[in-house]
N, CA and C atoms as a LAMMPS dump frame, in Angstrom:
ITEM: TIMESTEP
0
ITEM: NUMBER OF ATOMS
639
ITEM: BOX BOUNDS ff ff ff
-5.0000000000000000e+02 5.0000000000000000e+02
-5.0000000000000000e+02 5.0000000000000000e+02
-5.0000000000000000e+02 5.0000000000000000e+02
ITEM: ATOMS id mol type element x y z
1 1 1 N 87.358 -103.884 205.982
2 1 2 C 88.205 -103.122 205.057
3 1 3 C 89.157 -102.23 205.85
4 2 1 N 90.445 -102.233 205.497
5 2 2 C 91.43 -101.433 206.216
6 2 3 C 91.236 -99.95 205.942
7 3 1 N 91.887 -99.141 206.768
8 3 2 C 91.754 -97.681 206.624
9 3 3 C 92.35 -97.202 205.315
10 4 1 N 93.501 -97.783 204.906
11 4 2 C 94.121 -97.363 203.649
12 4 3 C 93.227 -97.698 202.465
13 5 1 N 92.535 -98.856 202.527
14 5 2 C 91.633 -99.223 201.438
15 5 3 C 90.456 -98.267 201.375
16 6 1 N 89.947 -97.879 202.539
17 6 2 C 88.839 -96.923 202.556
18 6 3 C 89.283 -95.581 201.989
19 7 1 N 90.513 -95.134 202.338
20 7 2 C 91.019 -93.867 201.812
21 7 3 C 91.195 -93.924 200.306
22 8 1 N 91.743 -95.046 199.807
23 8 2 C 91.899 -95.193 198.367
24 8 3 C 90.549 -95.236 197.673
25 9 1 N 89.557 -95.851 198.324
26 9 2 C 88.216 -95.898 197.749
27 9 3 C 87.634 -94.495 197.64
28 10 1 N 87.893 -93.662 198.66
29 10 2 C 87.405 -92.275 198.617
30 10 3 C 88.055 -91.518 197.462
31 11 1 N 89.368 -91.759 197.248
32 11 2 C 90.05 -91.073 196.161
33 11 3 C 89.518 -91.534 194.807
34 12 1 N 89.229 -92.837 194.686
35 12 2 C 88.651 -93.351 193.446
36 12 3 C 87.289 -92.723 193.187
37 13 1 N 86.494 -92.564 194.258
38 13 2 C 85.192 -91.919 194.109
39 13 3 C 85.35 -90.482 193.633
40 14 1 N 86.387 -89.774 194.152
41 14 2 C 86.628 -88.402 193.706
42 14 3 C 86.962 -88.382 192.22
43 15 1 N 87.769 -89.348 191.763
44 15 2 C 88.121 -89.413 190.338
45 15 3 C 86.876 -89.652 189.507
46 16 1 N 86.004 -90.535 189.982
47 16 2 C 84.779 -90.804 189.262
48 16 3 C 83.869 -89.587 189.229
49 17 1 N 83.992 -88.71 190.233
50 17 2 C 83.181 -87.491 190.277
51 17 3 C 83.788 -86.344 189.484
52 18 1 N 84.889 -86.578 188.808
53 18 2 C 85.446 -85.548 187.924
54 18 3 C 86.789 -85.01 188.339
55 19 1 N 87.366 -85.466 189.469
56 19 2 C 88.671 -84.994 189.893
57 19 3 C 89.741 -85.712 189.095
58 20 1 N 90.591 -84.958 188.38
59 20 2 C 91.631 -85.535 187.55
60 20 3 C 92.974 -85.455 188.271
61 21 1 N 93.747 -86.512 188.143
62 21 2 C 95.071 -86.565 188.741
63 21 3 C 96.124 -86.34 187.673
64 22 1 N 97.265 -85.779 188.081
65 22 2 C 98.362 -85.574 187.135
66 22 3 C 98.937 -86.905 186.679
67 23 1 N 99.039 -87.859 187.589
68 23 2 C 99.603 -89.168 187.279
69 23 3 C 98.689 -90.242 187.845
70 24 1 N 97.662 -90.629 187.095
71 24 2 C 96.696 -91.607 187.602
72 24 3 C 97.323 -92.955 187.937
73 25 1 N 98.478 -93.302 187.34
74 25 2 C 99.087 -94.593 187.621
75 25 3 C 99.588 -94.684 189.055
76 26 1 N 99.815 -93.501 189.7
77 26 2 C 100.197 -93.482 191.111
78 26 3 C 99.002 -92.96 191.896
79 27 1 N 98.011 -93.815 192.075
80 27 2 C 96.698 -93.374 192.523
81 27 3 C 96.731 -92.689 193.871
82 28 1 N 97.445 -93.262 194.843
83 28 2 C 97.38 -92.719 196.193
84 28 3 C 98.511 -91.76 196.517
85 29 1 N 99.251 -91.303 195.488
86 29 2 C 100.323 -90.34 195.747
87 29 3 C 100.392 -89.217 194.726
88 30 1 N 99.532 -89.244 193.725
89 30 2 C 99.582 -88.218 192.693
90 30 3 C 98.865 -86.961 193.153
91 31 1 N 99.296 -85.826 192.583
92 31 2 C 98.627 -84.566 192.865
93 31 3 C 97.491 -84.357 191.867
94 32 1 N 96.601 -83.452 192.19
95 32 2 C 95.446 -83.182 191.34
96 32 3 C 95.798 -82.134 190.282
97 33 1 N 95.185 -82.249 189.145
98 33 2 C 95.394 -81.271 188.086
99 33 3 C 94.749 -79.945 188.461
100 34 1 N 95.326 -78.806 188.001
101 34 2 C 94.677 -77.502 188.228
102 34 3 C 93.281 -77.492 187.623
103 35 1 N 92.354 -76.849 188.331
104 35 2 C 90.946 -76.913 187.939
105 35 3 C 90.447 -75.656 187.246
106 36 1 N 91.311 -74.668 186.99
107 36 2 C 90.858 -73.454 186.317
108 36 3 C 90.475 -73.759 184.876
109 37 1 N 89.377 -73.134 184.415
110 37 2 C 89.002 -73.337 183.013
111 37 3 C 89.926 -72.526 182.102
112 38 1 N 89.781 -72.726 180.796
113 38 2 C 90.739 -72.171 179.839
114 38 3 C 90.763 -70.65 179.854
115 39 1 N 89.599 -70.002 179.891
116 39 2 C 89.547 -68.535 179.828
117 39 3 C 90.164 -67.903 181.072
118 40 1 N 89.837 -68.434 182.248
119 40 2 C 90.411 -67.887 183.479
120 40 3 C 91.91 -68.139 183.526
121 41 1 N 92.349 -69.28 183.036
122 41 2 C 93.774 -69.59 183.049
123 41 3 C 94.543 -68.637 182.135
124 42 1 N 94 -68.348 180.955
125 42 2 C 94.666 -67.425 180.027
126 42 3 C 94.738 -66.02 180.619
127 43 1 N 93.637 -65.56 181.197
128 43 2 C 93.619 -64.224 181.811
129 43 3 C 94.6 -64.134 182.962
130 44 1 N 94.589 -65.13 183.834
131 44 2 C 95.485 -65.113 184.989
132 44 3 C 96.944 -65.178 184.559
133 45 1 N 97.255 -66.048 183.614
134 45 2 C 98.638 -66.169 183.152
135 45 3 C 99.112 -64.902 182.442
136 46 1 N 98.202 -64.239 181.706
137 46 2 C 98.571 -62.998 181.031
138 46 3 C 98.901 -61.902 182.027
139 47 1 N 98.054 -61.758 183.04
140 47 2 C 98.286 -60.725 184.058
141 47 3 C 99.567 -61.008 184.827
142 48 1 N 99.752 -62.25 185.262
143 48 2 C 100.945 -62.595 186.032
144 48 3 C 102.212 -62.5 185.189
145 49 1 N 102.119 -62.833 183.916
146 49 2 C 103.279 -62.703 183.036
147 49 3 C 103.669 -61.239 182.847
148 50 1 N 102.664 -60.364 182.731
149 50 2 C 102.944 -58.929 182.612
150 50 3 C 103.594 -58.407 183.892
151 51 1 N 103.08 -58.834 185.045
152 51 2 C 103.673 -58.414 186.318
153 51 3 C 105.108 -58.922 186.43
154 52 1 N 105.338 -60.167 186.018
155 52 2 C 106.685 -60.737 186.063
156 52 3 C 107.637 -59.955 185.159
157 53 1 N 107.177 -59.619 183.955
158 53 2 C 108.011 -58.872 183.019
159 53 3 C 108.341 -57.485 183.552
160 54 1 N 107.338 -56.787 184.078
161 54 2 C 107.568 -55.444 184.607
162 54 3 C 108.48 -55.475 185.827
163 55 1 N 108.317 -56.497 186.667
164 55 2 C 109.192 -56.632 187.838
165 55 3 C 110.643 -56.785 187.42
166 56 1 N 110.887 -57.627 186.414
167 56 2 C 112.26 -57.844 185.957
168 56 3 C 112.827 -56.595 185.282
169 57 1 N 112.039 -55.949 184.417
170 57 2 C 112.539 -54.796 183.649
171 57 3 C 112.816 -53.608 184.564
172 58 1 N 111.881 -53.277 185.437
173 58 2 C 112.044 -52.097 186.291
174 58 3 C 113.192 -52.266 187.28
175 59 1 N 113.325 -53.456 187.842
176 59 2 C 114.444 -53.678 188.767
177 59 3 C 115.771 -53.722 188.015
178 60 1 N 115.755 -54.172 186.768
179 60 2 C 116.977 -54.124 185.967
180 60 3 C 117.41 -52.682 185.714
181 61 1 N 116.45 -51.786 185.504
182 61 2 C 116.783 -50.368 185.343
183 61 3 C 117.423 -49.8 186.605
184 62 1 N 116.909 -50.195 187.767
185 62 2 C 117.501 -49.743 189.031
186 62 3 C 118.928 -50.264 189.159
187 63 1 N 119.126 -51.535 188.822
188 63 2 C 120.463 -52.132 188.911
189 63 3 C 121.441 -51.397 188.008
190 64 1 N 121.047 -51.123 186.772
191 64 2 C 121.932 -50.438 185.82
192 64 3 C 122.23 -49.012 186.29
193 65 1 N 121.205 -48.314 186.781
194 65 2 C 121.392 -46.916 187.202
195 65 3 C 122.347 -46.809 188.372
196 66 1 N 122.107 -47.604 189.42
197 66 2 C 122.948 -47.514 190.617
198 66 3 C 124.362 -48.006 190.328
199 67 1 N 124.494 -49.021 189.492
200 67 2 C 125.816 -49.567 189.199
201 67 3 C 126.632 -48.635 188.306
202 68 1 N 125.968 -47.901 187.417
203 68 2 C 126.691 -47.098 186.425
204 68 3 C 127.158 -45.769 187
205 69 1 N 126.32 -45.086 187.768
206 69 2 C 126.647 -43.75 188.27
207 69 3 C 127.286 -43.855 189.652
208 70 1 N 128.537 -43.43 189.747
209 70 2 C 129.279 -43.546 191.005
210 70 3 C 128.709 -42.648 192.092
211 71 1 N 128.081 -41.543 191.708
212 71 2 C 127.519 -40.658 192.725
213 71 3 C 126.325 -41.285 193.442
214 72 1 N 125.821 -42.391 192.901
215 72 2 C 124.717 -43.091 193.553
216 72 3 C 125.183 -44.208 194.476
217 73 1 N 126.504 -44.357 194.618
218 73 2 C 127.033 -45.435 195.454
219 73 3 C 127.042 -45.028 196.927
220 74 1 N 125.896 -44.685 197.45
221 74 2 C 125.733 -44.356 198.866
222 74 3 C 125.302 -45.608 199.62
223 75 1 N 125.444 -45.618 200.954
224 75 2 C 125.02 -46.796 201.722
225 75 3 C 123.564 -47.185 201.483
226 76 1 N 122.675 -46.217 201.437
227 76 2 C 121.259 -46.52 201.213
228 76 3 C 121.03 -47.131 199.834
229 77 1 N 121.699 -46.569 198.824
230 77 2 C 121.522 -47.082 197.465
231 77 3 C 122.166 -48.451 197.273
232 78 1 N 123.195 -48.757 198.053
233 78 2 C 123.797 -50.09 197.976
234 78 3 C 122.79 -51.148 198.44
235 79 1 N 122.062 -50.833 199.5
236 79 2 C 121.03 -51.77 199.97
237 79 3 C 119.902 -51.855 198.95
238 80 1 N 119.522 -50.708 198.384
239 80 2 C 118.479 -50.729 197.351
240 80 3 C 118.929 -51.538 196.131
241 81 1 N 120.217 -51.456 195.801
242 81 2 C 120.745 -52.246 194.694
243 81 3 C 120.617 -53.742 194.983
244 82 1 N 120.94 -54.124 196.201
245 82 2 C 120.813 -55.53 196.589
246 82 3 C 119.357 -55.992 196.546
247 83 1 N 118.456 -55.138 197.021
248 83 2 C 117.03 -55.47 196.963
249 83 3 C 116.55 -55.568 195.517
250 84 1 N 117.05 -54.683 194.659
251 84 2 C 116.666 -54.735 193.241
252 84 3 C 117.146 -56.021 192.58
253 85 1 N 118.33 -56.495 192.961
254 85 2 C 118.839 -57.756 192.412
255 85 3 C 117.941 -58.92 192.811
256 86 1 N 117.569 -58.979 194.081
257 86 2 C 116.707 -60.075 194.536
258 86 3 C 115.328 -59.996 193.89
259 87 1 N 114.774 -58.793 193.777
260 87 2 C 113.465 -58.656 193.135
261 87 3 C 113.542 -58.948 191.633
262 88 1 N 114.669 -58.605 191.013
263 88 2 C 114.863 -58.94 189.599
264 88 3 C 114.865 -60.452 189.397
265 89 1 N 115.5 -61.171 190.302
266 89 2 C 115.512 -62.633 190.22
267 89 3 C 114.13 -63.22 190.468
268 90 1 N 113.358 -62.56 191.325
269 90 2 C 111.977 -63.009 191.543
270 90 3 C 111.18 -62.909 190.243
271 91 1 N 111.284 -61.763 189.574
272 91 2 C 110.544 -61.576 188.331
273 91 3 C 111.067 -62.416 187.185
274 92 1 N 112.368 -62.7 187.178
275 92 2 C 112.97 -63.431 186.063
276 92 3 C 112.861 -64.947 186.223
277 93 1 N 112.982 -65.446 187.461
278 93 2 C 113.042 -66.888 187.689
279 93 3 C 111.831 -67.444 188.433
280 94 1 N 111.501 -66.835 189.571
281 94 2 C 110.491 -67.444 190.438
282 94 3 C 109.076 -67.301 189.9
283 95 1 N 108.714 -66.107 189.457
284 95 2 C 107.342 -65.894 189.008
285 95 3 C 106.988 -66.708 187.761
286 96 1 N 107.861 -66.806 186.73
287 96 2 C 107.498 -67.665 185.591
288 96 3 C 107.299 -69.125 185.977
289 97 1 N 108.163 -69.643 186.856
290 97 2 C 107.998 -71.038 187.286
291 97 3 C 106.729 -71.193 188.1
292 98 1 N 106.413 -70.201 188.899
293 98 2 C 105.178 -70.264 189.691
294 98 3 C 103.952 -70.228 188.783
295 99 1 N 104.007 -69.441 187.725
296 99 2 C 102.902 -69.421 186.753
297 99 3 C 102.744 -70.789 186.108
298 100 1 N 103.866 -71.381 185.716
299 100 2 C 103.808 -72.721 185.111
300 100 3 C 103.281 -73.752 186.103
301 101 1 N 103.732 -73.671 187.358
302 101 2 C 103.353 -74.674 188.354
303 101 3 C 101.872 -74.635 188.675
304 102 1 N 101.283 -73.45 188.612
305 102 2 C 99.858 -73.32 188.908
306 102 3 C 98.984 -73.517 187.677
307 103 1 N 99.6 -73.687 186.502
308 103 2 C 98.825 -73.839 185.277
309 103 3 C 98.716 -75.281 184.814
310 104 1 N 99.718 -76.084 185.152
311 104 2 C 99.719 -77.455 184.655
312 104 3 C 100.441 -78.335 185.655
313 105 1 N 100.478 -79.623 185.377
314 105 2 C 101.175 -80.559 186.256
315 105 3 C 102.687 -80.378 186.134
316 106 1 N 103.367 -80.644 187.228
317 106 2 C 104.826 -80.508 187.248
318 106 3 C 105.445 -81.727 186.564
319 107 1 N 106.142 -81.493 185.451
320 107 2 C 106.753 -82.593 184.695
321 107 3 C 108.249 -82.357 184.483
322 108 1 N 108.842 -81.463 185.276
323 108 2 C 110.253 -81.124 185.084
324 108 3 C 111.195 -81.979 185.908
325 109 1 N 110.659 -82.861 186.722
326 109 2 C 111.499 -83.804 187.442
327 109 3 C 111.954 -83.317 188.803
328 110 1 N 112.636 -84.232 189.519
329 110 2 C 113.066 -83.96 190.891
330 110 3 C 114.148 -82.886 190.965
331 111 1 N 115.093 -82.917 190.016
332 111 2 C 116.216 -81.979 190.076
333 111 3 C 115.754 -80.534 189.921
334 112 1 N 114.881 -80.287 188.959
335 112 2 C 114.368 -78.937 188.763
336 112 3 C 113.506 -78.498 189.938
337 113 1 N 112.765 -79.445 190.508
338 113 2 C 111.961 -79.11 191.681
339 113 3 C 112.858 -78.72 192.856
340 114 1 N 113.949 -79.465 193.04
341 114 2 C 114.898 -79.16 194.101
342 114 3 C 115.559 -77.801 193.868
343 115 1 N 115.954 -77.534 192.617
344 115 2 C 116.567 -76.251 192.289
345 115 3 C 115.6 -75.102 192.499
346 116 1 N 114.343 -75.288 192.085
347 116 2 C 113.341 -74.237 192.26
348 116 3 C 113.094 -73.958 193.735
349 117 1 N 113.007 -75.001 194.551
350 117 2 C 112.782 -74.816 195.984
351 117 3 C 113.953 -74.083 196.63
352 118 1 N 115.175 -74.435 196.197
353 118 2 C 116.363 -73.762 196.727
354 118 3 C 116.379 -72.285 196.349
355 119 1 N 116.144 -71.978 195.079
356 119 2 C 116.141 -70.583 194.635
357 119 3 C 115.018 -69.798 195.285
358 120 1 N 113.883 -70.435 195.439
359 120 2 C 112.739 -69.764 196.065
360 120 3 C 113.087 -69.316 197.472
361 121 1 N 113.592 -70.245 198.277
362 121 2 C 113.956 -69.907 199.658
363 121 3 C 115.104 -68.911 199.696
364 122 1 N 116.096 -69.1 198.832
365 122 2 C 117.279 -68.237 198.817
366 122 3 C 116.923 -66.799 198.463
367 123 1 N 116.212 -66.61 197.361
368 123 2 C 115.913 -65.266 196.873
369 123 3 C 114.929 -64.551 197.786
370 124 1 N 113.908 -65.241 198.249
371 124 2 C 112.929 -64.61 199.134
372 124 3 C 113.574 -64.219 200.456
373 125 1 N 114.435 -65.08 200.994
374 125 2 C 115.139 -64.747 202.237
375 125 3 C 116.039 -63.534 202.044
376 126 1 N 116.718 -63.458 200.911
377 126 2 C 117.562 -62.299 200.627
378 126 3 C 116.729 -61.026 200.53
379 127 1 N 115.563 -61.095 199.913
380 127 2 C 114.687 -59.917 199.822
381 127 3 C 114.253 -59.446 201.201
382 128 1 N 113.859 -60.389 202.058
383 128 2 C 113.451 -60.019 203.414
384 128 3 C 114.622 -59.415 204.177
385 129 1 N 115.813 -60.021 204.03
386 129 2 C 116.991 -59.472 204.701
387 129 3 C 117.325 -58.066 204.227
388 130 1 N 117.177 -57.801 202.935
389 130 2 C 117.43 -56.451 202.415
390 130 3 C 116.428 -55.442 202.96
391 131 1 N 115.182 -55.867 203.101
392 131 2 C 114.175 -54.972 203.674
393 131 3 C 114.509 -54.649 205.127
394 132 1 N 115 -55.643 205.858
395 132 2 C 115.422 -55.395 207.246
396 132 3 C 116.584 -54.404 207.282
397 133 1 N 117.553 -54.56 206.376
398 133 2 C 118.682 -53.629 206.324
399 133 3 C 118.225 -52.211 205.993
400 134 1 N 117.267 -52.082 205.096
401 134 2 C 116.725 -50.754 204.774
402 134 3 C 116.048 -50.152 206
403 135 1 N 115.336 -50.966 206.749
404 135 2 C 114.673 -50.466 207.962
405 135 3 C 115.692 -49.973 208.985
406 136 1 N 116.767 -50.738 209.167
407 136 2 C 117.815 -50.313 210.103
408 136 3 C 118.481 -49.032 209.617
409 137 1 N 118.755 -48.948 208.329
410 137 2 C 119.38 -47.751 207.759
411 137 3 C 118.517 -46.514 207.973
412 138 1 N 117.223 -46.627 207.713
413 138 2 C 116.315 -45.493 207.885
414 138 3 C 116.13 -45.145 209.361
415 139 1 N 116.142 -46.146 210.226
416 139 2 C 115.991 -45.891 211.663
417 139 3 C 117.16 -45.061 212.188
418 140 1 N 118.38 -45.448 211.792
419 140 2 C 119.551 -44.689 212.244
420 140 3 C 119.542 -43.294 211.637
421 141 1 N 119.151 -43.173 210.372
422 141 2 C 119.136 -41.868 209.716
423 141 3 C 118.14 -40.918 210.365
424 142 1 N 117.022 -41.432 210.845
425 142 2 C 115.985 -40.576 211.44
426 142 3 C 116.251 -40.312 212.918
427 143 1 N 116.628 -41.342 213.655
428 143 2 C 116.764 -41.208 215.11
429 143 3 C 118.129 -40.672 215.533
430 144 1 N 119.145 -40.868 214.725
431 144 2 C 120.479 -40.394 215.086
432 144 3 C 121.172 -39.832 213.849
433 145 1 N 120.647 -38.741 213.301
434 145 2 C 121.185 -38.226 212.027
435 145 3 C 122.609 -37.695 212.13
436 146 1 N 123.015 -37.206 213.303
437 146 2 C 124.353 -36.64 213.434
438 146 3 C 125.436 -37.704 213.337
439 147 1 N 125.145 -38.909 213.836
440 147 2 C 126.13 -39.981 213.799
441 147 3 C 125.915 -40.931 212.621
442 148 1 N 124.965 -40.626 211.771
443 148 2 C 124.666 -41.528 210.644
444 148 3 C 125.864 -41.719 209.717
445 149 1 N 126.574 -40.648 209.313
446 149 2 C 127.706 -40.85 208.374
447 149 3 C 128.815 -41.733 208.936
448 150 1 N 128.99 -41.726 210.277
449 150 2 C 130.069 -42.525 210.871
450 150 3 C 129.621 -43.955 211.189
451 151 1 N 128.349 -44.131 211.473
452 151 2 C 127.848 -45.469 211.813
453 151 3 C 127.483 -46.288 210.576
454 152 1 N 126.872 -45.636 209.596
455 152 2 C 126.455 -46.334 208.382
456 152 3 C 127.403 -45.919 207.261
457 153 1 N 128.457 -46.699 207.088
458 153 2 C 129.432 -46.421 206.034
459 153 3 C 129.218 -47.389 204.867
460 154 1 N 129.86 -47.062 203.751
461 154 2 C 129.721 -47.919 202.569
462 154 3 C 130.322 -49.297 202.806
463 155 1 N 131.45 -49.339 203.529
464 155 2 C 132.096 -50.626 203.796
465 155 3 C 131.218 -51.494 204.68
466 156 1 N 130.655 -50.927 205.737
467 156 2 C 129.78 -51.696 206.617
468 156 3 C 128.512 -52.14 205.894
469 157 1 N 128.015 -51.28 205.032
470 157 2 C 126.808 -51.634 204.278
471 157 3 C 127.076 -52.792 203.327
472 158 1 N 128.192 -52.748 202.61
473 158 2 C 128.536 -53.85 201.702
474 158 3 C 128.741 -55.156 202.47
475 159 1 N 129.378 -55.051 203.639
476 159 2 C 129.569 -56.244 204.462
477 159 3 C 128.23 -56.817 204.917
478 160 1 N 127.305 -55.931 205.317
479 160 2 C 125.986 -56.382 205.75
480 160 3 C 125.22 -57.048 204.606
481 161 1 N 125.332 -56.477 203.407
482 161 2 C 124.654 -57.062 202.248
483 161 3 C 125.235 -58.434 201.921
484 162 1 N 126.555 -58.561 201.983
485 162 2 C 127.183 -59.857 201.726
486 162 3 C 126.758 -60.897 202.748
487 163 1 N 126.7 -60.505 204.015
488 163 2 C 126.247 -61.429 205.054
489 163 3 C 124.794 -61.825 204.849
490 164 1 N 123.991 -60.891 204.38
491 164 2 C 122.581 -61.185 204.104
492 164 3 C 122.444 -62.262 203.036
493 165 1 N 123.198 -62.129 201.938
494 165 2 C 123.126 -63.114 200.859
495 165 3 C 123.739 -64.447 201.261
496 166 1 N 124.814 -64.413 202.076
497 166 2 C 125.405 -65.658 202.539
498 166 3 C 124.444 -66.414 203.459
499 167 1 N 123.75 -65.683 204.318
500 167 2 C 122.765 -66.327 205.191
501 167 3 C 121.614 -66.902 204.376
502 168 1 N 121.185 -66.173 203.349
503 168 2 C 120.114 -66.692 202.486
504 168 3 C 120.562 -67.958 201.767
505 169 1 N 121.818 -67.979 201.305
506 169 2 C 122.35 -69.178 200.65
507 169 3 C 122.404 -70.351 201.621
508 170 1 N 122.859 -70.089 202.835
509 170 2 C 122.924 -71.162 203.836
510 170 3 C 121.542 -71.67 204.189
511 171 1 N 120.595 -70.759 204.388
512 171 2 C 119.237 -71.161 204.727
513 171 3 C 118.589 -71.919 203.586
514 172 1 N 118.842 -71.495 202.334
515 172 2 C 118.286 -72.203 201.193
516 172 3 C 118.828 -73.616 201.076
517 173 1 N 120.137 -73.789 201.337
518 173 2 C 120.727 -75.125 201.281
519 173 3 C 120.168 -76.014 202.373
520 174 1 N 120.011 -75.465 203.569
521 174 2 C 119.459 -76.229 204.685
522 174 3 C 118.01 -76.597 204.422
523 175 1 N 117.265 -75.67 203.83
524 175 2 C 115.859 -75.917 203.499
525 175 3 C 115.732 -77.024 202.457
526 176 1 N 116.585 -76.995 201.445
527 176 2 C 116.527 -78.019 200.398
528 176 3 C 116.847 -79.392 200.969
529 177 1 N 117.867 -79.46 201.843
530 177 2 C 118.219 -80.737 202.44
531 177 3 C 117.089 -81.265 203.312
532 178 1 N 116.43 -80.365 204.043
533 178 2 C 115.325 -80.782 204.904
534 178 3 C 114.187 -81.364 204.095
535 179 1 N 113.82 -80.693 203.014
536 179 2 C 112.68 -81.137 202.222
537 179 3 C 112.971 -82.438 201.497
538 180 1 N 114.096 -82.492 200.801
539 180 2 C 114.302 -83.61 199.888
540 180 3 C 115.055 -84.78 200.511
541 181 1 N 115.618 -84.621 201.716
542 181 2 C 116.26 -85.758 202.351
543 181 3 C 115.387 -86.387 203.424
544 182 1 N 114.377 -85.64 203.917
545 182 2 C 113.55 -86.165 204.992
546 182 3 C 112.104 -86.337 204.568
547 183 1 N 111.517 -85.234 204.091
548 183 2 C 110.088 -85.273 203.821
549 183 3 C 109.752 -86.236 202.702
550 184 1 N 110.394 -86.074 201.525
551 184 2 C 110.017 -86.883 200.378
552 184 3 C 110.484 -88.325 200.515
553 185 1 N 111.624 -88.539 201.175
554 185 2 C 112.041 -89.915 201.398
555 185 3 C 111.064 -90.636 202.305
556 186 1 N 110.516 -89.902 203.273
557 186 2 C 109.541 -90.504 204.162
558 186 3 C 108.226 -90.748 203.448
559 187 1 N 107.84 -89.792 202.601
560 187 2 C 106.544 -89.903 201.921
561 187 3 C 106.546 -90.996 200.88
562 188 1 N 107.656 -91.119 200.115
563 188 2 C 107.673 -92.028 198.977
564 188 3 C 108.455 -93.311 199.225
565 189 1 N 108.843 -93.55 200.469
566 189 2 C 109.674 -94.724 200.701
567 189 3 C 108.924 -96.028 200.48
568 190 1 N 107.58 -95.975 200.526
569 190 2 C 106.807 -97.194 200.354
570 190 3 C 106.202 -97.317 198.96
571 191 1 N 106.532 -96.396 198.071
572 191 2 C 106.032 -96.486 196.7
573 191 3 C 106.991 -97.365 195.916
574 192 1 N 106.619 -98.59 195.646
575 192 2 C 107.521 -99.549 195.027
576 192 3 C 107.717 -99.239 193.553
577 193 1 N 108.968 -99.456 193.079
578 193 2 C 109.277 -99.296 191.668
579 193 3 C 109.217 -97.873 191.181
580 194 1 N 109.338 -96.903 192.086
581 194 2 C 109.22 -95.497 191.692
582 194 3 C 110.513 -94.796 192.051
583 195 1 N 111.308 -94.43 191.044
584 195 2 C 112.585 -93.77 191.289
585 195 3 C 112.474 -92.265 191.239
586 196 1 N 111.479 -91.76 190.521
587 196 2 C 111.321 -90.31 190.404
588 196 3 C 109.863 -89.993 190.173
589 197 1 N 109.313 -89.166 191.033
590 197 2 C 107.917 -88.766 190.897
591 197 3 C 107.883 -87.321 190.438
592 198 1 N 107.273 -87.069 189.275
593 198 2 C 107.399 -85.775 188.63
594 198 3 C 106.593 -84.679 189.296
595 199 1 N 105.686 -85.007 190.201
596 199 2 C 104.911 -83.922 190.818
597 199 3 C 105.347 -83.708 192.251
598 200 1 N 106.646 -83.845 192.533
599 200 2 C 107.155 -83.551 193.866
600 200 3 C 106.799 -82.127 194.29
601 201 1 N 107.045 -81.165 193.389
602 201 2 C 106.754 -79.777 193.723
603 201 3 C 105.259 -79.579 193.942
604 202 1 N 104.483 -80.252 193.141
605 202 2 C 103.03 -80.153 193.301
606 202 3 C 102.617 -80.719 194.64
607 203 1 N 103.209 -81.838 195.013
608 203 2 C 102.846 -82.468 196.271
609 203 3 C 103.287 -81.632 197.459
610 204 1 N 104.439 -80.962 197.328
611 204 2 C 104.902 -80.169 198.457
612 204 3 C 104.139 -78.85 198.586
613 205 1 N 103.988 -78.121 197.495
614 205 2 C 103.374 -76.808 197.573
615 205 3 C 101.853 -76.861 197.596
616 206 1 N 101.269 -77.966 197.067
617 206 2 C 99.827 -78.152 197.165
618 206 3 C 99.578 -79.537 197.732
619 207 1 N 99.736 -79.706 199.058
620 207 2 C 99.709 -81.051 199.633
621 207 3 C 98.36 -81.718 199.443
622 208 1 N 98.405 -83.039 199.239
623 208 2 C 97.221 -83.865 199.233
624 208 3 C 97.455 -84.988 200.215
625 209 1 N 96.421 -85.592 200.735
626 209 2 C 96.614 -86.641 201.746
627 209 3 C 97.432 -87.793 201.209
628 210 1 N 98.297 -88.301 202.037
629 210 2 C 99.081 -89.488 201.705
630 210 3 C 98.525 -90.662 202.486
631 211 1 N 98.234 -91.723 201.774
632 211 2 C 97.615 -92.884 202.393
633 211 3 C 98.619 -94.026 202.412
634 212 1 N 99.248 -94.315 203.547
635 212 2 C 100.247 -95.391 203.594
636 212 3 C 99.586 -96.744 203.414
637 213 1 N 100.329 -97.656 202.812
638 213 2 C 99.824 -99.017 202.622
639 213 3 C 100.242 -99.902 203.776
């Protein structure tokens, strides 16, 4: 018996032992269904949904406050505004999709999976970049307070924030191309008659062994 047949036999044994697949028709490439029971899933989704809602609402308040009052348009607050925007997008877009992805099988298709992966990398990278900018701003303010007004200006801060978001956009595009032009084409190139596999995101974020034929 070949190695691939033995691997497929092991997967069949797992199914017989109670392991459910999202797409049983693709036996050696499907992801497994989430195993949380109903009560734990409801509790977890409720808590995460509340956190997602509070993240979006509170950061939206920061965005409105800093944007509306001109006296708050300082270099430090400009960076905080940028961080609030990225965190608002995390609470509004990323966390709900993550809750859905961990609760059930991914059935939104390749395009939505690609878009989610791009936004995930883009927004998270922007958040990290904003935190780095805040660290640099505070370092200059503490270690060189006399030259802070001349070194950290509003124009330089806005330019730094724009560069941060542009780099996040570039990195997100490069990340999406890497994942969906190399990894998945390599993984699914031998799956005959399959034009779109709905658990791409499941397979990438929760990898399972791939058994080549």
